[in-house]
Each structure stands twice: as C-alpha cells, then as structure tokens.
N, C-alpha and C positions, 0 to 999 in steps of 0.2 A: 504493500500500500504506500502511496506517495501523498504527502501533505498538499493541501490546497495551495499554499503559498509556492511550493516548488512547481506545481502544475501551472499556476498563473504565469510564472516567468518562462517556463518551457513554451507554453502556447503563445505568449506575447512575443517572444523572440522568433519563433518559427513562423508565425502568421503575421507578424509585424502590425499588431493592433493592441492597444492597451485596454480596449473595451471588451472585457471578459467577465462574465458573471458565473461565479463558481457556486454551485448549489449544495455541495457536499464538503465536508472537512477532510476526507481522505479519498483517494482515487486508486483504482486498479489500473493495470495496463492490459492490452490486448494484442494478440499476434495478428500479423497480416493474413495468415491462413484463416483465422477465425472471422476477420473482417470480410474476406471473400465468402466464407460460408454464410455470413449474415446476408450478404447480397443475394445469394442463392435462395434464401428464405423470403425474399421480398415477394409479395403477391403479384400476380400478373395483371397489372392495371394499365389501362389505356390513358395516355396523356390527354388531358382536356385543358386547353388554355383558360386561365383564371378560375378554374374549378378544381381540377386535379392536376397540379403542376408541381414545380420544384419544392415548394415549402411542404406540400403534402407528402411527397416522397421522403423528404428529410425527416419529418415527424414519424412516419411509418418505420423507417430504418432505425431511428433512435428507440422507438417502441419495441421493436424486435430485439435490439441489443440490450435494452433494459431488463429483459428476462433473465439475463446472466451476468451483466456487468454494468458498472457506472462509468466506463471508459469512453463512451461516445456522447457527443454533444451536437448541437445545431449551430450552423454558421449562416449569417446573412452578409452578402457582400455585393459590390458593384461590378458588373461585367459589361461588356459592349452590349448595348441594347437595353440596359436597365439593371434591376436588382436580381439576385439569384440566391437560392438557399441550398445548402448541402450539408454534409456532416464533417465533424472533426473526430479523431480518435487518438487516444493516448497509447501509441504503439510501444512495444517493447524496445524498439530501436529508434524512437523519435515520434513526432507528431505526424499523423496521416490526415489527409483530406480525402473524403469519400464522396463520390458522385453516385447517389443511390439510384438514379434513373438508368445508368448504364453499367454500374459496377466498377468504374474507374477508381483506383486507389493509388494516390500519389503523395509525396512529401511536399511538393510545391506546385504552383500553378495558378491558384486562385488568389484574389486579394480581398480578404475578409474586412468587414467593418465591425461586426458584433459577433461574439461567441457566447453561447449559454451551454454550460456543461454541469 
C-alpha cells in the first residue's frame, strides 16, 4: 500500500497536473496485465455521442476495477476538438493512462486537467 501523499506526487509528476483529488488515504498498485484484463471485462457498448461517450466508458472501467482495487481513477483533460475522459492507474512500474473505449494502455500521451482517484 502506498500513502496518498506519495501517490499525489507520482501522479502530479507523471501527468503534469496539480489538480488531483485523492479519495483514500492508502492506495494499491496494479499490473499492466490486470489493466488489460479489466479492458476485456468492459461491456460491449455502442458509442453514442453525448449520451454514451468517453465519460461513461471511464466510469464503467473504474467501476469494474473497484471490485478488486482502488488503483484506478478518472481523468478529464483537453484534447483536439474538446474535452475527453479516460482512466489513470497506479501501475507497479509507474502511472498508466487507460483509454477504456479501445483498451490502449500507455504511460504518456494525454494531457489531463483533473484527476479523481
């Protein structure tokens, strides 16, 4: 288990944002293999703009992860064309960003504004 303070600095450094809301005082880590498994457990949902879009997929992925770990959070950031929501995960080897709509798991790539974990 890792303290919220250490998690704050890990996320702030990796994602380059100070706007992180930590909901727990201790956090677990998760393997990339487990993150991939969670992506495979996503329900087969059709994308519907403004109704079933990025924020909905991010909340569903977090809900699936919450059954076994508190290592996954939700991120909102600015991308070309507007705002986007995805997930952040406290990986065993660093901070991961997870795109729940297509299963992409990376260390870098998105520019978050706000993280809630």
